[in-house]
C-alpha positions in Angstrom: -28.6 9.6 1.8 -25.7 9.7 4.5 -22.2 9.2 3.7 -19.0 8.3 5.6 -16.4 10.4 4.2 -13.1 12.4 4.6 -13.3 16.2 5.8 -10.0 17.7 5.0 -8.5 19.8 7.9 -4.8 20.9 8.4 -2.6 23.4 6.6 -1.4 23.8 3.1 0.9 20.8 2.2 0.1 19.2 5.5 -3.0 17.1 5.1 -5.1 15.8 7.9 -8.7 14.3 7.6 -11.7 13.9 9.8 -13.8 10.8 9.2 -17.4 12.1 9.4 -20.9 11.2 8.6 -22.9 13.9 6.6 -25.4 14.2 3.8 -24.2 13.3 0.5 -25.5 16.5 -1.1 -23.6 18.6 1.2 -20.1 19.8 0.7 -17.5 18.1 2.9 -16.2 21.4 4.3 -19.2 23.6 4.4 -21.9 20.9 5.3 -23.1 20.3 8.8 -21.7 17.1 9.9 -24.0 14.5 11.7 -21.1 12.7 13.8 -17.3 12.9 13.9 -16.3 9.2 13.7 -12.5 9.6 13.8 -9.3 11.2 12.3 -6.7 10.1 9.6 -3.3 11.5 9.2 -2.0 10.2 5.6 1.8 11.2 6.3 2.1 9.4 9.7 -0.7 6.8 8.8 -2.3 7.6 12.2 -5.8 6.6 12.5 -8.3 7.3 15.4 -11.5 5.6 14.7 -14.7 4.8 16.8 -15.4 1.3 15.2 -18.8 0.7 17.1 -20.1 4.0 15.6 -18.8 3.3 12.1 -20.5 -0.2 12.2 -23.7 1.4 13.5 -23.9 4.0 10.8 -23.2 1.4 8.2 -26.0 -0.7 9.7 -28.3 2.4 9.6 -27.6 2.6 5.7 -24.9 5.3 5.6 -22.6 4.6 2.5 -18.8 4.9 3.0 -16.7 6.5 0.2 -14.4 4.1 -1.7 -11.2 5.6 0.2 -13.1 5.1 3.5 -14.1 1.5 2.5 -10.7 0.6 1.8 -9.4 2.3 5.0 -11.9 0.3 7.0 -11.0 -3.0 5.4 -7.3 -2.3 6.2 -8.2 -1.5 9.7 -10.4 -4.6 10.0 -13.6 -3.0 10.9 -15.4 -4.3 7.9 -14.8 -7.4 5.6 -14.7 -7.4 1.8 -12.4 -6.5 -1.2 -10.8 -3.2 -1.6 -12.0 -0.9 -4.4 -9.8 0.6 -7.0 -9.7 4.3 -6.2 -7.1 5.3 -8.5 -8.0 6.8 -11.9 -8.7 4.5 -14.9 -5.3 5.7 -16.4 -3.3 4.1 -13.6 -5.1 0.7 -12.8 -4.5 -0.8 -9.3 -2.2 -3.8 -9.4 -3.5 -7.0 -7.8 -1.7 -8.8 -5.0 -0.7 -11.9 -7.4 0.9 -9.3 -9.9 3.0 -7.6 -7.2 4.0 -11.0 -5.9 4.9 -12.1 -9.4 6.8 -9.0 -10.0 8.7 -9.5 -6.7 9.5 -13.1 -7.5 10.9 -12.1 -10.9 12.9 -9.5 -9.4 14.5 -11.8 -7.0 15.2 -14.4 -9.6 16.9 -11.7 -11.6 19.1 -10.7 -8.8 20.0 -14.4 -8.1 20.8 -15.0 -11.7 23.1 -12.0 -11.7 24.9 -13.2 -8.5 25.4 -16.5 -10.2 26.6 -15.1 -13.4 29.1 -12.8 -11.4 30.3 -15.8 -9.4 30.8 -17.9 -12.5 32.9 -15.0 -14.1 34.9 -14.5 -11.0 35.8 -18.3 -11.0 36.6 -18.3 -14.8 39.0 -15.3 -14.2 40.7 -17.2 -11.1 41.2 -20.1 -13.0 42.9 -18.1 -16.0 45.0 -16.2 -13.6 46.3 -19.2 -11.8 50.0 -19.7 -12.5 50.8 -23.1 -14.1 53.7 -24.6 -11.9 55.7 -27.4 -13.7 57.3 -30.0 -11.5 60.9 -30.9 -12.1 61.4 -34.4 -13.2 62.9 -36.6 -10.5 66.1 -38.3 -11.6 
């Protein structure tokens, strides 16, 4: 079975990847690649991709790995839902959960600002000198 997967290139602590088609049983580094489809640099997020070739290989039955699948969905080459590629100990958060957390954080910031403004107004009212007017005779 053919797989579309990453092949690591680059130096130590400076990763870069080729996006290649190769046999599933072959090691990504040692296996003979069938076709080079593009490159990906995770540091700069630079992607070069031959989209027609990717679609052609998927139509022929090549299976993309989960990371490649998510990358292709983000790039807009294929349609579908992203797959959780994180380990089970660190589950991937849904978009609704992220939006809810952001809304809660924004509400907390607004509440803190309102509380600070109310406290400042109360202090200003306390500090204001009381001026007594002289009786008019």
